[in-house]
C-alpha positions in Angstrom: 50.9 -12.7 -56.0 47.4 -14.3 -54.5 48.2 -12.7 -51.4 48.9 -9.5 -52.7 45.7 -8.9 -54.7 43.9 -10.0 -51.5 45.7 -7.6 -49.7 45.3 -4.7 -52.2 41.6 -6.1 -52.0 41.7 -5.9 -48.2 43.2 -1.9 -48.4 40.5 -1.0 -50.6 37.7 -2.2 -49.0 38.9 -0.5 -45.7 39.1 2.6 -47.6 35.7 2.8 -48.7 34.5 1.8 -45.5 36.8 4.8 -44.0 35.3 7.1 -46.5 31.9 6.3 -45.4 32.7 7.3 -42.0 34.4 10.5 -43.1 31.3 12.0 -44.0 30.3 12.4 -40.4 33.2 14.4 -40.1 31.3 16.5 -42.5 28.2 15.9 -40.6 29.6 17.4 -37.4 29.2 14.1 -35.4 32.7 12.9 -35.7 34.9 15.5 -34.2 38.6 14.3 -35.2 39.8 11.2 -37.1 43.5 9.2 -37.6 43.7 6.4 -40.1 46.0 3.7 -40.1 47.7 5.4 -36.6 48.7 3.0 -34.1 48.4 4.1 -30.7 49.9 1.4 -28.7 52.2 -1.8 -29.2 50.7 -4.6 -31.3 47.4 -2.1 -31.8 44.7 -4.2 -33.1 42.3 -1.0 -33.2 44.6 1.2 -35.7 42.1 1.0 -38.8 40.0 4.2 -37.4 40.5 6.1 -34.5 37.1 8.2 -34.2 36.3 11.1 -31.5 33.0 12.8 -31.0 32.8 16.2 -29.6 32.3 15.1 -26.2 35.2 13.0 -26.0 33.8 9.8 -27.0 36.5 7.8 -28.3 35.8 4.6 -31.2 38.3 2.4 -32.3 37.7 -0.1 -35.2 39.3 -2.8 -37.0 38.2 -3.8 -40.3 38.6 -7.4 -41.6 37.5 -8.1 -45.7 37.2 -11.6 -47.5 36.6 -12.3 -50.7 34.4 -15.5 -49.7 30.8 -14.5 -50.0 30.0 -17.6 -48.1 32.1 -17.6 -45.2 30.7 -17.5 -41.8 32.3 -16.3 -38.9 34.1 -18.9 -36.7 35.9 -19.5 -33.5 39.0 -19.7 -35.3 39.2 -15.9 -36.0 39.5 -15.6 -32.3 41.3 -18.5 -31.6 44.2 -18.0 -34.2 46.3 -15.3 -35.1 45.7 -15.8 -38.9 43.6 -12.5 -39.3 45.1 -10.5 -36.0 42.0 -11.3 -33.7 42.6 -13.4 -31.6 41.1 -12.7 -28.8 43.6 -12.3 -26.3 45.3 -9.9 -27.9 41.8 -8.2 -28.9 41.4 -7.6 -25.3 45.1 -6.7 -24.3 44.9 -4.0 -27.3 41.5 -2.5 -25.7 43.1 -2.3 -22.3 45.9 -0.7 -23.1 44.1 1.8 -24.9 41.7 2.7 -22.3 45.0 2.8 -20.5 46.9 4.7 -22.2 46.2 7.3 -25.3 42.4 6.6 -24.2 42.6 7.5 -20.5 41.2 10.8 -20.9 38.4 9.9 -23.1 34.5 10.2 -22.1 33.6 6.7 -23.1 35.2 4.0 -25.2 33.9 1.9 -28.1 35.8 -0.8 -29.8 34.6 -2.6 -33.3 35.7 -5.3 -35.2 34.1 -4.7 -38.7 33.9 -8.0 -40.7 32.4 -9.1 -44.1 31.8 -12.8 -43.1 28.4 -14.0 -42.7 26.5 -14.6 -39.2 28.6 -17.3 -37.4 27.7 -21.0 -37.0 30.1 -22.5 -35.2 29.3 -24.5 -32.3 32.7 -23.0 -30.7 30.8 -19.3 -30.6 27.9 -20.8 -28.8 26.8 -18.8 -26.1 30.0 -16.6 -26.6 29.0 -14.2 -29.0 25.7 -13.0 -28.7 23.1 -10.5 -29.8 23.7 -7.0 -28.3 21.4 -6.2 -25.5 22.6 -2.5 -25.9 23.2 -2.3 -29.8 25.1 1.4 -30.6 24.5 1.0 -34.1 26.3 -0.2 -37.4 29.9 1.7 -38.0 28.1 3.9 -40.5 24.8 5.2 -41.0 23.0 2.8 -43.2 24.8 -0.1 -43.0 22.9 -3.5 -42.8 25.1 -5.4 -40.3 24.7 -7.7 -37.5 26.3 -6.7 -34.2 27.0 -9.2 -31.6 28.8 -9.4 -28.2 31.2 -11.0 -26.3 29.7 -13.0 -23.3 32.1 -12.3 -20.1 30.7 -14.9 -17.9 31.0 -17.2 -20.8 34.1 -16.3 -21.4 35.2 -16.6 -17.8 33.3 -19.9 -17.3 35.8 -21.5 -20.0 39.2 -20.3 -18.5 38.0 -21.1 -14.7 37.0 -24.8 -15.0 38.9 -27.7 -14.5 41.0 -29.0 -17.3 39.7 -25.6 -19.2 43.3 -25.8 -20.9 43.3 -29.3 -22.5 42.2 -27.0 -25.7 38.8 -29.4 -26.2 37.1 -28.2 -28.7 34.1 -27.2 -26.6 36.1 -24.8 -24.4 38.0 -23.1 -27.4 38.5 -19.7 -25.1 40.3 -21.5 -22.4 43.6 -20.3 -23.6 42.5 -16.3 -22.5 43.6 -18.0 -18.9 47.3 -18.5 -19.6 47.1 -14.4 -20.4 50.5 -12.5 -18.4 49.5 -10.7 -16.5 46.1 -12.6 -15.6 42.8 -11.4 -17.1 40.7 -10.5 -14.2 36.6 -10.6 -14.4 36.5 -6.9 -14.4 38.4 -6.1 -17.1 37.0 -9.1 -19.0 33.7 -7.5 -18.2 34.9 -4.0 -19.4 36.0 -4.8 -22.4 33.1 -7.1 -23.5 30.4 -4.4 -22.7 32.9 -2.1 -25.3 33.8 -4.6 -27.9 31.4 -4.6 -30.9 31.4 -7.7 -33.4 29.8 -6.6 -36.5 29.5 -9.2 -39.1 27.9 -9.1 -42.7 29.2 -5.8 -44.0 28.2 -4.9 -47.2 29.8 -6.2 -50.5 32.1 -4.3 -52.5 32.6 -4.1 -56.4 35.3 -1.6 -56.4 34.0 0.5 -58.9 31.3 3.7 -57.8 29.7 3.5 -61.5 28.5 0.0 -61.0 28.0 -0.2 -57.7 27.4 -3.1 -54.9 26.1 -2.5 -51.6 29.2 -0.8 -50.2 29.6 1.7 -52.6 25.7 2.4 -52.5 26.1 3.1 -48.9 28.7 5.6 -49.9 27.0 7.1 -52.9 23.5 7.2 -50.9 25.5 9.2 -47.8 27.1 11.8 -49.8 23.7 12.4 -52.0 21.5 12.2 -49.1 22.9 13.5 -46.2 26.2 16.1 -47.1 24.1 17.4 -50.5 26.0 16.5 -53.6 24.2 16.8 -56.5 22.2 19.7 -54.7 22.3 23.5 -54.2 25.1 24.8 -54.1 26.8 21.4 -54.9 24.8 20.6 -57.5 28.0 20.7 -60.5 29.5 18.0 -57.9 27.9 14.5 -58.8 27.6 12.0 -55.9 30.0 9.5 -57.6 32.8 12.0 -57.9 32.2 13.7 -54.5 32.1 9.4 -53.0 35.7 9.3 -55.1 37.2 12.0 -53.5 36.5 10.8 -50.1 37.8 7.2 -50.7 41.1 9.1 -52.1 41.1 11.2 -48.7 41.0 7.9 -46.9 43.4 6.6 -49.1 45.7 9.5 -48.9 45.4 9.4 -44.8 46.5 5.7 -44.5 49.3 6.1 -46.8 50.5 8.9 -44.4 50.2 11.8 -47.2 47.3 13.2 -45.1 48.8 14.1 -41.7 45.3 16.2 -40.2 42.0 14.6 -41.0 39.4 17.7 -40.9 36.2 18.8 -42.4 37.7 21.5 -43.9 40.2 19.5 -45.7 37.5 16.6 -46.4 35.6 19.4 -48.2 38.8 20.9 -49.9 39.3 17.6 -51.8 35.8 16.6 -52.0 35.3 20.6 -54.3 32.5 21.0 -51.7 30.9 24.5 -50.7 30.0 24.7 -47.2 28.5 28.1 -47.4 24.7 26.8 -48.7 25.4 29.1 -52.0 25.4 32.1 -49.5 26.5 35.3 -50.7 28.3 38.4 -49.2 25.8 39.3 -46.5 25.6 43.0 -47.0 22.7 45.7 -46.8 22.4 48.9 -49.3 21.4 51.3 -46.4 23.6 54.4 -46.2 23.9 55.2 -42.4 24.5 58.7 -42.7 21.9 59.0 -44.3 19.1 56.5 -42.6 16.3 58.5 -40.8 14.5 56.7 -38.0 10.9 55.6 -38.9 9.4 54.2 -35.9 5.9 54.9 -36.6 6.3 52.4 -39.8 8.5 50.3 -38.0 6.0 49.5 -35.1 3.2 49.1 -37.7 5.2 46.3 -39.8 6.7 44.8 -36.6 2.8 44.1 -35.1 1.8 43.5 -38.4 4.8 40.5 -38.4 3.6 39.1 -34.8 0.2 38.7 -35.6 0.9 36.8 -39.2 3.9 34.3 -37.5 1.0 33.2 -35.0 0.0 30.6 -38.0 2.9 31.2 -39.8 2.3 33.7 -42.4 3.6 36.1 -44.9 3.7 39.8 -45.5 4.0 41.9 -48.9 5.5 45.3 -48.3 5.0 47.7 -51.4 6.4 51.1 -52.0 7.5 53.0 -55.0 11.4 53.1 -55.9 13.3 55.3 -53.7 10.2 55.0 -50.7 12.6 54.2 -47.6 11.5 50.0 -48.1 15.5 49.4 -47.1 15.3 51.7 -44.1 12.5 49.7 -43.2 13.7 46.5 -43.5 17.0 47.5 -41.9 14.8 48.9 -39.1 12.8 46.0 -39.0 15.3 43.5 -38.7 16.6 45.6 -35.7 13.3 45.8 -33.8 12.0 42.1 -33.5 16.6 41.1 -32.8 15.9 43.2 -30.0 12.7 41.4 -29.3 14.4 38.1 -29.2 13.5 36.9 -32.4 15.6 35.2 -34.5 15.8 36.7 -38.3 17.1 36.3 -41.3 17.5 38.3 -44.4 18.6 38.4 -48.0 19.2 42.1 -50.0 18.4 41.0 -54.0 20.5 44.9 -54.5 23.1 46.4 -53.4 24.2 48.6 -55.9 26.1 48.5 -59.4 29.3 48.2 -57.3 28.5 44.8 -56.0 30.1 41.9 -58.0 28.1 39.3 -56.7 25.0 41.3 -58.2 24.5 38.7 -60.4 24.8 35.7 -58.0 22.4 37.9 -55.6 19.4 37.7 -57.6 19.4 33.8 -58.4 16.8 32.2 -55.8 19.1 29.3 -55.1 21.3 31.8 -53.8 18.5 33.8 -52.1 17.3 30.8 -50.0 21.1 29.6 -49.6 21.8 33.1 -48.3 18.7 32.8 -45.3 20.2 29.2 -44.4 23.2 30.6 -44.1 21.9 33.9 -42.0 20.4 31.5 -39.6 23.0 29.3 -39.0 25.3 32.6 -38.3 22.4 33.5 -35.9 22.2 30.2 -34.3 24.0 26.8 -35.3 22.5 24.5 -33.8 19.9 24.7 -35.9 21.6 23.2 -39.2 23.1 20.4 -37.0 21.1 17.5 -37.6 19.7 19.5 -41.3 19.9 16.6 -43.8 21.8 16.9 -46.6 23.8 19.0 -44.5 25.3 21.6 -47.4 22.2 22.1 -49.2 20.6 25.7 -49.3 17.1 25.0 -50.6 13.8 25.6 -49.0 13.6 22.1 -47.7 16.6 23.0 -45.7 15.4 26.6 -44.9 12.0 25.6 -43.4 13.6 22.4 -41.9 16.2 25.1 -40.0 12.8 27.4 -38.9 11.1 24.5 -37.8 14.0 23.4 -35.7 14.0 27.0 -33.8 10.8 26.6 -33.4 11.0 23.2 -31.5 14.3 24.1 -29.4 12.9 27.5 -28.5 9.0 27.9 -29.2 8.7 31.0 -27.7 11.4 32.4 -29.9 9.7 33.8 -33.2 11.6 33.7 -36.3 11.2 36.4 -39.4 12.6 35.7 -42.7 13.1 39.0 -44.6 13.8 39.4 -48.6 14.0 42.8 -50.2 14.1 43.7 -53.6 12.8 41.0 -55.6 11.9 43.6 -58.4 15.3 43.8 -58.4 15.6 40.2 -59.9 14.7 40.9 -63.8 16.2 44.1 -64.2 19.6 42.1 -63.1 18.6 38.7 -65.1 16.6 40.3 -67.8 13.6 38.3 -69.2 14.4 35.3 -71.1 11.7 33.7 -73.3 8.9 35.7 -71.7 9.9 34.1 -68.6 9.9 36.8 -65.4 12.7 35.8 -62.5 10.9 37.9 -60.4 8.1 35.9 -60.6 10.1 32.8 -60.4 11.6 33.7 -57.0 8.0 34.8 -55.9 6.3 31.6 -56.9 9.4 29.8 -54.9 8.9 31.7 -51.7 5.4 31.2 -52.1 5.8 27.3 -52.3 7.5 27.6 -48.9 5.3 26.2 -45.7 6.3 28.1 -42.5 5.5 26.7 -39.2 3.8 28.5 -36.9 5.8 30.8 -35.2 7.7 31.9 -37.8 6.7 34.6 -40.8 8.0 35.6 -44.5 8.6 39.5 -45.0 9.0 39.8 -48.5 9.4 44.0 -49.9 9.5 44.9 -53.2 7.8 48.0 -55.7 4.7 46.7 -57.0 3.9 44.7 -59.5 2.6 41.2 -61.5 5.6 39.4 -60.2 4.0 39.8 -56.9 0.7 37.7 -57.5 2.2 34.3 -56.3 2.8 35.3 -53.3 -0.6 37.6 -52.9 -2.8 34.2 -54.1 -0.8 31.7 -51.5 -2.5 34.6 -49.0 0.6 37.0 -48.3 -1.0 39.6 -46.3 -0.1 43.0 -48.6 1.1 45.9 -46.8 2.1 49.6 -48.5 5.2 51.5 -47.1 4.2 54.9 -45.6 6.3 57.5 -47.0 8.3 59.8 -44.8 6.0 62.3 -42.7 7.2 65.7 -41.6 9.6 64.7 -38.9 11.1 62.4 -41.0 11.5 64.7 -43.9 12.9 67.5 -41.6 15.3 64.7 -39.8 16.6 63.3 -43.7 16.8 67.4 -44.9 18.6 68.0 -42.0 21.2 64.7 -42.7 21.6 66.6 -46.0 22.6 70.1 -44.1 19.7 71.8 -46.1 18.3 72.4 -42.8 19.4 72.4 -39.2 19.8 68.9 -37.7 16.2 67.6 -36.5 17.9 66.0 -33.1 19.2 63.0 -35.0 22.9 64.3 -36.2 25.4 66.7 -35.1 25.8 70.1 -36.5 29.8 70.2 -37.3 28.4 71.4 -40.7 26.3 74.7 -41.1 22.9 74.4 -42.7 22.1 76.7 -45.7 18.8 77.5 -44.4 19.2 78.7 -40.6 15.4 80.9 -39.7 13.2 79.3 -38.0 10.3 80.1 -40.5 12.4 79.3 -43.2 13.2 76.3 -42.0 9.4 75.5 -42.1 8.7 76.7 -44.9 11.1 74.4 -46.7 10.4 71.3 -44.9 6.8 71.8 -45.7 7.4 72.4 -49.5 9.7 69.3 -49.4 7.0 67.4 -48.1 4.7 68.9 -50.5 6.5 67.7 -53.5 8.6 64.7 -52.4 5.0 62.9 -51.5 6.8 61.3 -48.9 9.4 59.7 -50.9 13.0 59.5 -49.3 14.9 59.5 -52.6 12.6 62.4 -54.1 13.5 64.1 -51.0 16.9 63.7 -51.3 16.8 64.3 -54.9 15.3 68.0 -53.4 17.3 68.8 -51.2 20.7 68.1 -53.4 19.1 70.6 -55.9 18.2 73.1 -53.5 21.7 73.0 -52.2 23.6 73.6 -55.4 20.7 76.0 -57.1 21.1 79.6 -56.7 18.0 80.6 -56.1 17.7 78.5 -52.3 19.3 81.5 -51.2 16.9 84.2 -51.9 13.5 81.7 -51.9 14.3 78.4 -50.3 10.8 77.0 -50.4 9.7 78.4 -53.9 12.7 76.7 -55.1 11.7 73.0 -53.7 8.1 73.8 -55.2 9.6 74.9 -58.9 10.6 71.0 -59.0 8.0 68.3 -60.3 5.3 67.0 -57.9 6.2 63.3 -56.8 4.7 61.2 -59.3 5.4 56.9 -57.5 7.6 56.4 -60.4 10.0 59.3 -60.6 9.9 59.4 -64.3 8.7 63.3 -64.1 11.9 64.5 -62.1 14.2 62.6 -63.9 12.6 63.9 -67.5 12.9 67.5 -66.3 16.5 66.6 -65.5 17.5 64.7 -68.8 15.1 67.3 -71.6 17.3 70.2 -71.6 20.5 68.3 -72.3 21.4 68.5 -76.1 22.1 65.5 -78.3 25.6 65.3 -77.5 24.5 65.5 -73.4 22.0 63.2 -74.0 24.5 60.8 -75.3 26.9 61.6 -71.9 23.8 61.0 -69.6 22.5 57.6 -71.5 26.7 56.4 -71.5 26.5 56.7 -67.0 23.2 54.8 -67.1 24.5 52.0 -69.2 27.5 51.6 -67.1 27.8 49.1 -64.1 30.9 50.6 -63.2 32.3 54.2 -62.0 34.1 56.5 -64.6 36.4 59.3 -64.1 35.2 62.4 -66.1 38.2 62.2 -68.3 37.6 58.6 -68.8 33.7 59.5 -70.4 35.4 62.1 -72.8 37.7 58.7 -74.0 34.6 56.8 -74.6 32.2 59.7 -76.2 35.1 61.7 -77.9 32.6 63.4 -79.9 30.4 64.4 -76.9 33.5 65.4 -74.6 33.1 68.9 -75.0 29.3 68.7 -73.8 30.7 65.8 -70.6 31.1 68.6 -67.9 27.9 70.6 -68.7 25.9 67.2 -68.7 27.2 65.9 -65.7 26.6 69.8 -63.9 23.2 68.9 -65.3 22.4 66.0 -63.6 24.3 66.5 -60.5 21.8 65.5 -58.0 21.1 62.0 -59.3 24.8 61.6 -59.2 27.6 60.1 -57.2 31.2 62.1 -57.9 34.0 61.1 -55.7 37.5 61.6 -57.1 38.7 58.1 -56.4 36.3 56.0 -57.5 34.6 58.0 -60.1 31.1 58.9 -61.0 28.2 56.8 -60.8 24.5 57.2 -60.5 23.3 57.6 -57.2 20.3 55.3 -57.5 19.7 52.6 -59.9 16.3 53.9 -60.9 17.4 56.7 -63.0 19.9 54.1 -64.7 16.4 52.6 -65.9 14.7 55.5 -66.7 17.8 56.5 -68.9 17.7 53.0 -70.8 14.3 52.7 -71.1 14.4 55.2 -74.2 17.2 52.7 -76.2 15.5 49.3 -75.0 13.6 49.0 -77.9 15.8 49.9 -80.7 18.6 47.4 -80.8 21.3 49.2 -83.2 21.3 52.4 -80.6 21.8 50.4 -77.8 24.3 48.0 -79.6 26.0 51.2 -81.0 26.5 53.3 -77.6 28.0 49.8 -76.1 30.0 49.7 -78.9 31.6 53.1 -77.6 31.9 51.5 -74.2 33.6 48.3 -75.2 36.2 49.9 -77.7 37.5 52.1 -74.8 37.4 49.3 -72.0 39.8 47.2 -75.1 41.6 50.0 -75.2 42.6 49.3 -71.5 44.0 46.3 -72.0 41.7 43.2 -70.7 44.4 41.5 -68.4 45.5 45.2 -67.3 42.4 47.1 -66.1 40.1 45.6 -63.4 36.9 47.1 -65.2 38.1 45.8 -68.6 38.1 42.3 -67.5 35.3 42.4 -65.3 32.7 43.8 -68.1 34.6 43.5 -72.0 32.9 40.1 -72.0 29.5 40.3 -71.2 29.2 43.6 -72.9 30.4 42.0 -76.0 28.1 39.5 -75.9 24.9 42.0 -74.9 25.5 43.8 -77.9 25.6 40.8 -80.1 29.6 40.5 -80.7 29.7 37.0 -79.8 32.5 35.9 -81.7 34.5 39.2 -80.5 34.0 37.9 -77.2 35.4 34.5 -77.5 38.7 35.9 -79.1 39.5 36.9 -75.5 39.3 33.1 -74.7 42.3 31.0 -75.5 43.4 28.2 -74.4 46.0 30.5 -71.4 43.3 32.3 -70.5 43.3 31.4 -66.9 47.0 31.2 -66.4 47.0 34.9 -67.9 44.1 35.7 -65.7 45.9 34.2 -62.4 49.6 36.1 -63.2 47.3 39.4 -63.7 45.8 39.2 -60.3 42.1 38.4 -60.5 40.3 35.9 -58.3 38.6 32.5 -59.0 35.1 34.3 -59.0 36.2 37.2 -61.7 37.5 34.3 -64.0 34.7 32.1 -63.6 32.4 34.5 -64.1 34.2 35.5 -67.7 34.0 32.1 -68.3 30.0 31.5 -67.9 29.8 34.8 -70.0 31.6 33.2 -72.6 29.7 29.9 -72.5 26.7 31.8 -73.5 28.6 33.6 -76.2 29.8 30.2 -77.6 26.4 28.3 -77.4 25.0 31.5 -79.4 27.4 31.1 -81.9 27.1 27.5 -81.8 31.1 27.0 -80.9 30.5 23.8 -79.2 34.7 23.6 -78.9 34.7 26.4 -76.8 32.5 25.5 -74.9 34.2 22.4 -74.2 37.5 24.9 -73.4 35.4 27.1 -71.0 34.5 23.8 -68.8 38.1 22.4 -68.7 39.4 26.1 -67.9 36.8 26.7 -65.1 38.0 23.5 -63.7 41.5 25.0 -63.8 40.4 27.9 -61.9 38.4 25.9 -59.2 41.3 24.3 -58.8 43.8 27.0 -58.3 41.3 28.3 -55.7 40.5 24.7 -53.7 44.4 24.0 -53.7 45.1 27.2 -52.4 47.4 27.9 -55.4 47.4 31.9 -54.4 48.9 31.0 -51.3 51.8 29.6 -52.3 
């Protein structure tokens, strides 16, 4: 029984040390590993085989002992009690060299022992400090690495009477090997064999760690990133336990191939730095080239990058900041810059809208973009999976180090949207918090941070940190003409096809219309679009197109005047229709609007017709606002009237509930958050039963959608003081994550 206990402890210790080595698979320094795999007969280095990206091959045997005071003796290598008899060690290494390791770019054979440094006279002159120390088995191990002296061994083999077995020549038996061991082969093995002693002691308990467990916990925390965003929910203890379990599964033959992906899945770690989907909000069918503004901003970026600085680019809503952002990125990329961008807002249809504005996700997304641009920049990132300020700066500095002549631009567009999506809580402004984190970045020379936003107090941290402020120029006359041409109000201005005939074709009238657009729009791209859409639907345009454009309010920097011009003529029922459209984060059809507001159903068509220039209506998708600034304008009317707001939300939630929570995607995604937003926390919690995840999976919803609902439910339960439901949601989220990580949806 005692021997079995010792064997089990030995296996547990082996799994722990191999788990420490598996960290290198996640870091990318080890490309291929196999555990407890005999590759040749009588293989003595079968505990672990690790091969790096260059084909270098290291094979390891791990030996555990419970005798803390034991020191390494010659008997370990002259007898076979520990399966380390030196003739077999040497023959095993040579057989590996000539067999499965024949194509390796290099070899190393390592024996890792808990034994203390040798004091046995029989090892004097034979086991010596390494002249070319390769370092410990796992980074951070405090061990002593020793090498066998080939000449001393050869001397014992060759002296007269060497085979007499006298204690002063314990390794004489090497001369009896068959076939006889040559000096060249002995030299080859001794140069590559590492005898590593004083391996760390283990407690066998990650919650009460000794030195060996501390090593693993430290590596998964400091080098992998357990406990840091985006893996803040994965404690180092949980990840370390998963790594040990992975090593055990491989040793027991339950895991055929150990890859980084397999380890990540078992440890439930994210490797995307917490990035959100890469996309941009630009409608390329309408985008106008802004060459002058782009050249100006690119020039300022060059100047700011010299010392490592920041630019704050501001402009009113709809002023073409995202167009400018995308075009500057393209121009800098064409000039050889490394660029990384993040758009804080893509539109109401973005399923990652809430995640996209989180400061951690912004920074993590930028790190991910850098990795996509140049994977070398994250190779030495530590922690390897972390996506925070330190990771971002490390990647930028690495780029400057590797290619000093390559400039780096980090671009964040639309930080003013952060507060609109997250809303202020206890007076705290989320946009301001993001600006503070961006302002704290200490950029190295050769790099620049470009932040695009609507003006506001949230930019103060960036401005106070020394960022240069730049105002976006409005569209000039030529750019206004191009946009009107793309919208088919006037003939294309050399940058669009003419498949659809424009409304105005006479050269003089075209000039008058463009002048009118410039006069009324103030160079604002969004208002120019609205005016063109107004003109295209206005009967008066045919007789006097320029006069029709001039009949609308001039641009007031906020578009409030135009939005009020549209909404004010609506009667009460029509205004209700407008308010619902502004409130919704998803598209609805005309018939669905009638179902939401049955009391105003007779006004739906007329209201939609009146609001047509600021709406998008597609047969397959429904109706939604064209630009979020109009939705903000509509919601401003009842921002401080909670009764009216909740009553309006109630119309929407009643309709969503009628669709069937598990039957309709919009109901599943929006019903719980809207119920919570209107103070109906208890009603929201009624939808989260113990079978919530099972029913959600059966209905075909994604893990992200399921977890988003659970997060909303947790907020509702916290407000209601229902801690039992909080615990239920936490446990249900584990089920949802298991469903994703174990790829149950593929089976």
